[in-house]
C-alpha distance (Angstrom), angle and dihedral (degrees) to the residues before:
residue distance angle dihedral
M1 . . .
C2 3.86 . .
A3 3.84 90.7 .
D4 3.78 91.7 52.3
A5 3.81 92.7 50.2
T6 3.80 97.3 47.9
G7 3.70 141.1 6.7
G8 3.82 147.9 165.2
I9 3.77 136.3 71.9
L10 3.73 89.5 -63.9
G11 3.80 93.2 41.2
F12 3.68 119.1 134.0
C13 3.72 97.8 -125.1
W14 3.80 92.8 48.0
L15 3.84 91.0 55.2
Q16 3.79 92.2 44.4
A17 3.84 90.1 53.1
F18 3.80 90.8 47.2
I19 3.82 94.5 52.9
A20 3.75 90.3 46.7
N21 3.87 93.0 49.0
P22 3.85 110.3 11.3
H23 3.87 108.0 -161.0
V24 3.80 138.5 136.5
G25 3.75 107.5 -144.5
A26 3.72 108.7 -51.5
L27 3.87 92.1 -18.1
Q28 3.86 113.4 99.7
I29 3.85 105.9 -149.4
G30 3.82 101.4 175.7
P31 3.78 142.3 17.5
R32 3.76 119.5 -71.0
L33 3.79 113.1 -119.1
P34 3.83 114.8 -124.3
E35 3.81 116.6 -115.8
S36 3.72 92.8 -105.5
L37 3.84 90.7 62.1
H38 3.79 98.0 49.1
W39 3.79 87.1 106.9
L40 3.83 87.0 66.2
A41 3.79 91.0 57.1
F42 3.77 90.1 50.0
A43 3.80 92.1 52.4
L44 3.90 94.1 45.6
A45 3.77 90.9 47.6
G46 3.76 90.5 53.4
F47 3.79 94.8 43.9
T48 3.90 91.3 49.2
L49 3.83 94.6 50.4
A50 3.74 92.3 45.1
A51 3.75 90.3 51.1
I52 3.81 91.6 49.3
V53 3.92 93.4 51.2
I54 3.81 94.2 43.5
N55 3.87 96.3 50.1
A56 3.76 93.7 40.7
V57 3.80 90.3 52.4
L58 3.75 92.7 45.3
M59 3.77 93.1 52.2
V60 3.76 93.7 44.3
T61 3.83 90.9 49.8
A62 3.77 91.1 50.5
L63 3.72 90.4 53.7
Y64 3.80 90.5 46.1
T65 3.84 91.0 55.3
W66 3.79 89.0 57.4
F67 3.79 92.4 46.5
E68 3.79 94.6 48.0
R69 3.84 93.1 48.2
R70 3.86 91.8 47.6
L71 3.68 92.1 47.5
I72 3.87 94.4 47.8
G73 3.78 86.7 49.9
R74 3.79 90.1 54.9
F75 3.84 91.0 48.0
T76 3.80 92.0 50.3
S77 3.92 97.8 40.0
R78 3.78 94.0 -105.3
L79 3.81 133.2 118.5
G80 3.78 102.8 -124.9
P81 3.86 120.1 -157.0
N82 3.77 109.4 -11.3
R83 3.80 107.1 143.7
W84 3.72 110.6 74.6
G85 3.82 110.9 65.3
P86 3.82 128.2 -25.3
F87 3.83 109.1 -28.3
G88 3.74 89.0 -7.7
L89 3.84 94.2 -69.4
F90 3.89 92.3 143.9
Q91 3.75 92.7 55.6
P92 3.90 93.7 96.2
F93 3.87 89.6 55.5
A94 3.76 91.5 48.9
D95 3.84 89.4 51.2
V96 3.77 90.8 51.5
M97 3.77 93.9 49.6
K98 3.80 90.5 48.8
L99 3.80 92.6 49.0
I100 3.78 99.1 46.5
T101 3.78 92.0 48.1
K102 3.83 95.8 50.9
E103 3.85 119.0 97.5
D104 3.80 115.6 -85.1
I105 3.77 105.0 -137.3
I106 3.80 121.0 -167.2
P107 3.81 116.1 -171.8
D108 3.83 114.1 -117.4
A109 3.82 93.5 -121.8
A110 3.81 94.4 46.7
D111 3.75 123.5 118.0
R112 3.82 94.0 -114.9
P113 3.87 100.9 -159.7
V114 3.84 94.1 46.0
F115 3.80 90.3 40.0
T116 3.82 91.2 56.5
L117 3.75 95.3 41.1
A118 3.82 98.6 50.8
P119 3.88 97.5 77.6
L120 3.75 90.0 50.9
V121 3.80 93.1 50.0
L122 3.86 88.3 53.8
V123 3.79 97.9 46.1
V124 3.84 102.8 41.5
P125 3.82 98.2 67.2
G126 3.85 89.2 65.9
F127 3.82 91.9 57.4
M128 3.85 89.6 45.8
V129 3.81 91.9 54.3
F130 3.77 94.9 49.1
A131 3.88 90.1 54.2
V132 3.82 91.7 66.9
I133 3.88 100.9 37.5
P134 3.86 111.6 115.4
F135 3.78 101.1 -132.3
G136 3.77 89.8 172.8
A137 3.86 144.8 -29.2
D138 3.74 105.8 -40.2
S139 3.86 94.1 -9.8
F140 3.73 99.5 113.1
L141 3.82 125.9 99.7
G142 3.74 98.1 -144.3
R143 3.76 128.1 21.7
L144 3.81 108.9 -152.4
N145 3.86 122.4 -176.4
I146 3.80 85.4 -153.9
G147 3.74 98.8 47.5
V148 3.76 96.0 137.1
L149 3.85 92.9 53.5
F150 3.91 88.5 45.8
I151 3.78 92.3 55.3
I152 3.80 94.6 45.1
G153 3.80 91.3 48.4
V154 3.82 95.7 44.0
T155 3.75 96.8 47.2
G156 3.81 89.7 48.7
I157 3.82 88.3 68.8
N158 3.80 88.0 75.0
T159 3.74 87.5 78.0
L160 3.77 91.2 59.9
G161 3.87 91.0 48.6
V162 3.81 91.3 52.9
F163 3.84 92.4 50.0
M164 3.84 92.3 45.2
A165 3.88 90.4 53.6
G166 3.77 93.1 50.2
W167 3.81 96.8 41.7
A168 3.83 95.9 44.9
S169 3.79 93.0 50.1
K170 3.81 91.8 67.0
S171 3.78 87.7 -146.8
K172 3.82 123.4 129.3
F173 3.87 89.7 -140.8
G174 3.74 92.5 51.9
L175 3.78 94.5 44.3
L176 3.82 93.2 48.9
G177 3.67 90.6 48.4
A178 3.76 92.3 48.9
M179 3.83 92.8 50.1
R180 3.70 94.5 51.6
G181 3.73 90.4 45.1
V182 3.76 93.0 52.2
A183 3.80 91.6 49.4
M184 3.76 90.3 53.2
L185 3.79 96.4 44.5
I186 3.77 94.0 48.1
S187 3.81 91.4 48.0
Y188 3.76 94.8 51.7
E189 3.78 93.5 44.7
V190 3.79 88.7 70.7
P191 3.86 100.8 57.6
M192 3.83 91.2 38.9
A193 3.87 92.2 54.8
L194 3.81 89.5 46.6
S195 3.76 93.6 49.4
V196 3.86 89.7 60.3
V197 3.81 92.8 52.8
G198 3.82 90.3 80.9
V199 3.82 91.8 53.2
V200 3.79 89.3 50.2
L201 3.74 91.1 50.7
L202 3.82 93.1 50.9
A203 3.78 94.6 45.8
G204 3.79 96.0 41.7
S205 3.75 89.3 -141.9
L206 3.90 142.0 80.4
G207 3.84 91.1 -147.1
L208 3.80 115.0 108.8
K209 3.79 94.5 -143.1
D210 3.84 91.3 51.2
I211 3.81 90.5 48.5
A212 3.76 92.3 51.2
E213 3.80 91.9 48.6
S214 3.70 96.4 47.2
Q215 3.69 99.8 69.0
P216 3.91 113.4 100.4
V217 3.84 81.7 154.9
L218 3.77 113.3 31.8
H219 3.75 115.8 -108.5
L220 3.76 87.8 -128.8
L221 3.82 87.5 67.9
V222 3.78 97.1 37.2
Q223 3.84 94.6 50.9
P224 3.74 111.9 15.3
L225 3.86 91.9 164.6
G226 3.78 91.3 60.1
F227 3.77 91.4 48.4
L228 3.85 90.8 50.0
V229 3.78 93.2 50.2
F230 3.77 92.3 45.6
M231 3.81 94.0 52.1
I232 3.85 95.1 44.6
A233 3.76 92.5 45.2
A234 3.79 91.1 46.9
S235 3.86 89.4 50.6
A236 3.83 89.2 56.1
E237 3.87 89.9 45.6
M238 3.84 88.7 56.0
S239 3.81 90.0 47.5
R240 3.82 93.2 -126.5
A241 3.75 127.8 150.2
P242 2.94 129.6 -42.3
F243 3.83 84.9 26.0
D244 3.75 99.7 41.0
M245 3.71 91.8 126.4
I246 3.81 95.6 129.6
E247 3.83 93.9 63.6
A248 3.75 107.4 11.6
E249 3.76 89.5 -167.3
S250 3.81 94.8 -165.8
E251 3.85 88.6 63.4
L252 3.75 127.2 85.1
V253 3.83 94.3 -115.0
A254 3.85 115.9 53.7
G255 3.79 98.6 -154.5
Y256 3.82 126.2 -128.8
H257 3.81 94.2 9.0
T258 3.83 98.5 46.7
E259 3.72 92.7 120.4
Y260 3.84 96.4 48.2
S261 3.72 125.3 100.6
G262 3.82 141.0 161.0
A263 3.75 120.0 13.5
K264 3.85 93.8 -6.2
W265 3.79 91.1 56.6
A266 3.83 87.7 47.6
I267 3.76 89.3 56.4
F268 3.83 90.5 53.1
Q269 3.80 89.0 51.7
Q270 3.80 90.1 48.9
A271 3.81 90.1 54.4
E272 3.88 91.5 47.8
F273 3.86 93.0 51.0
T274 3.81 93.6 42.6
A275 3.78 92.1 56.2
P276 3.76 96.5 72.6
L277 3.76 91.2 52.2
V278 3.78 92.3 48.1
T279 3.81 90.6 49.3
A280 3.81 93.6 46.3
T281 3.84 93.7 51.8
V282 3.86 91.9 45.3
G283 3.74 90.3 49.0
T284 3.71 92.4 47.9
V285 3.84 90.5 55.1
L286 3.77 94.8 44.4
F287 3.75 103.4 41.6
L288 3.73 110.5 11.0
G289 3.81 104.5 48.2
G290 3.74 100.9 -106.1
T291 3.78 109.8 -120.9
S292 3.88 95.1 -2.9
G293 3.82 116.1 124.3
P294 3.84 144.3 107.2
A295 3.77 115.8 -44.3
V296 3.80 92.1 -114.0
L297 3.81 87.4 90.9
P298 3.88 129.5 35.3
G299 3.76 118.4 -107.6
P300 3.85 98.2 -103.8
A301 3.76 89.5 50.6
W302 3.85 90.5 56.8
F303 3.76 90.0 47.3
L304 3.86 92.7 52.4
L305 3.85 91.2 45.6
K306 3.79 93.6 53.2
A307 3.72 92.7 45.3
F308 3.82 89.3 49.7
V309 3.81 90.4 54.3
L310 3.81 91.6 51.8
V311 3.85 91.5 48.1
F312 3.82 90.5 50.4
F313 3.84 90.5 54.1
F314 3.82 89.2 49.7
V315 3.77 90.4 55.9
W316 3.80 93.0 42.5
A317 3.84 89.9 53.7
R318 3.78 90.6 48.6
V319 3.77 92.0 55.9
T320 3.66 97.3 40.8
W321 3.78 108.4 45.3
P322 3.84 123.9 64.9
R323 3.77 119.9 -131.6
M324 3.77 116.4 -85.3
R325 3.80 123.5 -133.1
V326 3.82 118.6 -105.0
N327 3.79 91.7 -106.4
Q328 3.78 93.4 50.6
I329 3.72 91.4 49.1
M330 3.77 93.4 52.9
E331 3.80 93.4 43.5
F332 3.76 91.1 51.0
A333 3.76 92.4 53.4
W334 3.78 96.4 51.4
K335 3.87 103.2 26.6
A336 3.87 98.1 39.5
L337 3.83 116.0 17.8
F338 3.79 97.0 36.0
P339 3.87 95.3 53.6
L340 3.82 91.4 42.8
A341 3.84 91.7 50.1
L342 3.86 90.6 49.1
L343 3.85 90.5 47.3
N344 3.84 91.9 50.3
M345 3.85 91.0 48.6
F346 3.71 96.9 50.6
V347 3.79 95.4 40.7
V348 3.83 91.8 52.0
A349 3.80 90.7 48.5
A350 3.86 91.2 49.0
E351 3.85 92.3 48.0
M352 3.77 92.6 50.2
Q353 3.87 91.3 49.8
L354 3.78 91.0 50.7
L355 3.85 100.1 40.2
Q356 3.76 104.2 36.8
G357 3.85 116.7 108.1
A358 3.74 130.1 -130.6
D359 3.78 89.8 -80.3
G360 3.76 90.8 58.0
G361 3.81 93.3 -114.3
L362 3.86 137.8 112.8
D363 3.83 125.6 -127.3
V364 3.72 126.0 -149.8
S365 3.82 94.2 -94.6
D366 3.77 90.5 55.9
L367 3.82 91.4 51.7
W368 3.80 90.6 51.6
I369 3.81 88.9 50.2
M370 3.77 89.4 52.4
A371 3.90 90.1 47.4
A372 3.81 92.1 54.9
V373 3.82 93.1 46.9
N374 3.84 95.3 43.9
W375 3.89 92.9 47.6
A376 3.77 91.2 54.8
L377 3.83 89.8 44.4
A378 3.78 92.4 50.0
L379 3.82 93.8 50.7
I380 3.84 90.6 49.1
A381 3.83 92.2 45.3
I382 3.87 93.9 47.8
F383 3.86 91.2 47.6
G384 3.82 90.9 50.2
I385 3.77 95.2 47.1
A386 3.86 91.5 47.3
N387 3.82 90.6 52.1
L388 3.75 92.5 45.9
L389 3.79 98.3 47.2
G390 3.70 108.5 22.7
Q391 3.79 123.2 13.3
S392 3.76 96.7 55.7
K393 3.79 89.8 57.3
L394 3.78 91.1 52.2
R395 3.75 95.8 60.9
L396 3.72 104.3 99.2
P397 3.85 119.8 -144.1
V398 3.80 120.1 -110.1
P399 3.76 107.2 -87.9
V400 3.89 114.0 -109.7
P401 3.78 118.8 -160.2
S402 3.73 112.7 -113.9
P403 3.80 116.1 -116.0
L404 3.79 87.0 -130.8
A405 3.83 94.1 53.7
N406 3.87 93.4 101.4
M407 3.81 92.8 37.6
G408 3.78 91.2 -130.3
V409 3.82 96.1 -53.7
E410 3.73 110.9 140.6
A411 3.80 118.7 -136.1
D412 3.83 115.8 -110.9
């Protein structure tokens, strides 16, 4: 049962067995634990793997903050961080030292336990997702046959963390920011979950490893509409431009974490900058084939390259698009993304029903037929949605001179 649940050189069961009976081949390199202390091996294995995941994510996120700030600087004709260390690489560490040494202020009227717990509720889901991502053959920590459901369920906890932060602050600004944030997060959860249904149908599995390995033709090519909906909804879930309604960082009031400072505020920033990395890795598994690629590079290198491309486009969108109004964000979720996600789901299901052979499977030629049909359908659907929701409102009326333009002065 343990081998079915996890696997690989970093697998939980392997590490647990090594702690209980440390040996290399036939060479015993440590004392064997008695049967009564096997629970200790279980606890040590879990603690070790949790520490590996947490520290790896923290370091990668710190590097990503530097990368995003440098890239935004290039986009906007600025330099970005360039003082601390070569090319400013030590800037994330300087930021961390500054934040953890600042005074941690808690409002007198705040609900202290909930106020303190909210940042942790927001940051922990990112660590949990990374624990089940298959970065390569036998490199994952936990192999779940319901990995897609796990990720959707775990990332949905962010909504609870946002509401806890706003509610516990006992601030009208924090509460209003949390309420509008919760409304947006719940709205975009629906199209994002529906966009993944087409992937699950094609792969025939909810397991992330199975989905990554079942793409002779990338799901990005087979169902571009599902990929587009997933990436846009994920951007909204991350509260990044043009959907950064939760924080609206250019405004005076920051939203649900207005009353936070010091280390607690730093944890919120950790969660915010971890989110693009989580989304990029999940999108790589679901739509880009995970570690698949030509043999010129190893599988993990292909995985990191694909994830890097997705992260780059997230930053590009953040710099390019202006922030949408709250009513525009909500309308876009229910009037644009939701219908597109439903369309993609039903079209993929119908195509599979029509094209699958006697054995119930699809060959590569069937997938390319689906790709051609779905790309044409995606372009038509996007054009229709754009005309229905956007372009008609951009047509300015013919200007009519005001009767007060001449202020009652008669022309000669």
